[in-house]
C-alpha atoms as a printed R data frame, in Angstrom:
   type eleno elety resid chain resno       x       y       z
1  ATOM     1    CA   MET     A     1  19.142  29.158  27.770
2  ATOM     2    CA   ARG     A     2  15.925  29.903  29.538
3  ATOM     3    CA   LYS     A     3  14.051  29.785  26.960
4  ATOM     4    CA   PHE     A     4  14.901  26.013  26.639
5  ATOM     5    CA   PHE     A     5  14.129  25.090  29.861
6  ATOM     6    CA   VAL     A     6  10.792  26.737  29.744
7  ATOM     7    CA   PHE     A     7   9.856  24.565  26.702
8  ATOM     8    CA   LEU     A     8  11.605  21.714  28.374
9  ATOM     9    CA   ALA     A     9   9.514  22.013  31.522
10 ATOM    10    CA   GLY     A    10   5.819  22.519  29.070
11 ATOM    11    CA   VAL     A    11   7.468  19.379  26.807
12 ATOM    12    CA   LEU     A    12   7.350  17.363  30.215
13 ATOM    13    CA   ALA     A    13   3.997  18.905  31.423
14 ATOM    14    CA   GLY     A    14   2.199  18.606  28.512
15 ATOM    15    CA   ALA     A    15   3.903  14.199  28.326
16 ATOM    16    CA   TRP     A    16   2.484  14.116  32.032
17 ATOM    17    CA   THR     A    17  -0.606  15.249  31.712
18 ATOM    18    CA   GLY     A    18  -0.932  13.457  28.254
19 ATOM    19    CA   GLY     A    19  -0.204  10.046  30.001
20 ATOM    20    CA   MET     A    20  -2.322  10.495  33.116
21 ATOM    21    CA   LEU     A    21  -5.407  11.414  30.761
22 ATOM    22    CA   SER     A    22  -4.868   8.252  28.593
23 ATOM    23    CA   LEU     A    23  -4.887   6.463  31.422
24 ATOM    24    CA   LEU     A    24  -8.137   7.634  33.001
25 ATOM    25    CA   PHE     A    25  -9.830   7.448  29.471
26 ATOM    26    CA   ALA     A    26  -8.145   4.120  28.314
27 ATOM    27    CA   PRO     A    27 -10.716   1.524  26.959
28 ATOM    28    CA   ALA     A    28  -9.914  -1.151  28.511
29 ATOM    29    CA   SER     A    29  -8.202  -1.914  32.084
30 ATOM    30    CA   GLY     A    30  -4.382  -1.517  32.622
31 ATOM    31    CA   SER     A    31  -3.284  -5.270  32.307
32 ATOM    32    CA   GLU     A    32  -5.514  -5.811  29.089
33 ATOM    33    CA   LEU     A    33  -4.025  -2.599  27.579
34 ATOM    34    CA   GLN     A    34  -0.686  -3.940  28.159
35 ATOM    35    CA   VAL     A    35  -1.323  -7.219  26.479
36 ATOM    36    CA   ARG     A    36  -2.862  -5.617  23.474
37 ATOM    37    CA   ILE     A    37   0.239  -3.461  22.988
38 ATOM    38    CA   ARG     A    38   2.867  -6.513  23.707
39 ATOM    39    CA   GLU     A    39   0.770  -8.536  21.179
40 ATOM    40    CA   GLY     A    40   0.854  -5.510  18.680
41 ATOM    41    CA   VAL     A    41   4.684  -4.805  19.364
42 ATOM    42    CA   ASN     A    42   5.109  -8.414  18.447
43 ATOM    43    CA   ARG     A    43   3.283  -8.562  15.617
44 ATOM    44    CA   LEU     A    44   5.275  -5.478  14.173
45 ATOM    45    CA   VAL     A    45   8.588  -7.076  15.155
46 ATOM    46    CA   ASP     A    46   7.997 -10.557  13.214
47 ATOM    47    CA   GLU     A    47   6.859  -8.252  10.091
48 ATOM    48    CA   GLY     A    48  10.012  -6.644  10.347
49 ATOM    49    CA   LYS     A    49  11.881  -9.764  10.704
50 ATOM    50    CA   SER     A    50   9.983 -11.474   7.527
51 ATOM    51    CA   ALA     A    51  10.883  -8.390   5.570
52 ATOM    52    CA   ALA     A    52  14.199  -8.284   6.593
53 ATOM    53    CA   GLU     A    53  14.535 -12.120   5.730
54 ATOM    54    CA   ASN     A    54  12.636 -11.770   2.612
55 ATOM    55    CA   ARG     A    55  15.098  -8.499   1.489
56 ATOM    56    CA   ARG     A    56  18.032 -10.609   2.361
57 ATOM    57    CA   HIS     A    57  17.052 -13.682   0.553
58 ATOM    58    CA   GLU     A    58  16.775 -10.661  -2.712
59 ATOM    59    CA   LEU     A    59  19.909  -9.526  -1.996
60 ATOM    60    CA   GLU     A    60  21.825 -13.167  -1.761
61 ATOM    61    CA   GLU     A    61  20.112 -13.925  -4.872
62 ATOM    62    CA   GLN     A    62  21.391 -10.525  -7.143
63 ATOM    63    CA   LEU     A    63  24.776 -11.309  -5.589
64 ATOM    64    CA   GLU     A    64  24.693 -14.413  -6.774
65 ATOM    65    CA   SER     A    65  23.699 -13.356  -9.926
66 ATOM    66    CA   PHE     A    66  26.454 -10.742 -10.142
67 ATOM    67    CA   LYS     A    67  29.145 -13.113  -9.050
68 ATOM    68    CA   GLN     A    68  28.166 -15.413 -12.350
69 ATOM    69    CA   GLY     A    69  27.879 -12.724 -14.653
70 ATOM    70    CA   ARG     A    70  24.413 -12.941 -15.158
71 ATOM    71    CA   PRO     A    71  22.442  -8.987 -15.524
72 ATOM    72    CA   ILE     A    72  20.888  -8.538 -12.380
73 ATOM    73    CA   THR     A    73  17.486  -7.084 -12.101
74 ATOM    74    CA   LEU     A    74  16.241  -4.382  -9.371
75 ATOM    75    CA   GLN     A    75  13.135  -3.708  -8.521
76 ATOM    76    CA   THR     A    76  12.043   0.034  -8.385
77 ATOM    77    CA   ALA     A    77  10.154   1.412  -5.532
78 ATOM    78    CA   GLU     A    78   6.292   1.604  -6.032
79 ATOM    79    CA   GLU     A    79   5.057   4.824  -7.007
80 ATOM    80    CA   PRO     A    80   3.654   6.763  -4.035
81 ATOM    81    CA   PRO     A    81  -0.019   7.215  -4.101
82 ATOM    82    CA   LYS     A    82  -1.585  10.532  -5.993
83 ATOM    83    CA   THR     A    83  -2.998  12.445  -3.358
84 ATOM    84    CA   VAL     A    84  -6.287  14.631  -4.840
C-alpha cells in the first residue's frame, strides 16, 4: 500500500511540475492560450458531430435497405498505413 501512495505522490508532483513549467514556457499569454485551446476543442467537437451525423445517415440508409429486403453494402475499415 505504501508503494501506491509513493507512486501517487510522484504522479501528483510530476503533474504539478509539468503544469508550472508549461505555464512558464508557453508561447502565448494565458488569455491567448485559453482562446487557442477553446477554438481547438470547439473545432474537434464540430468535426466529431459531423462525423457522427454522417455515420448516422449511413446507418439509417442501411436500415431502410434492410427493411426493404435489398442487399446491404457494408463498408470495410481502411487499411492502416504501412510502416517501414
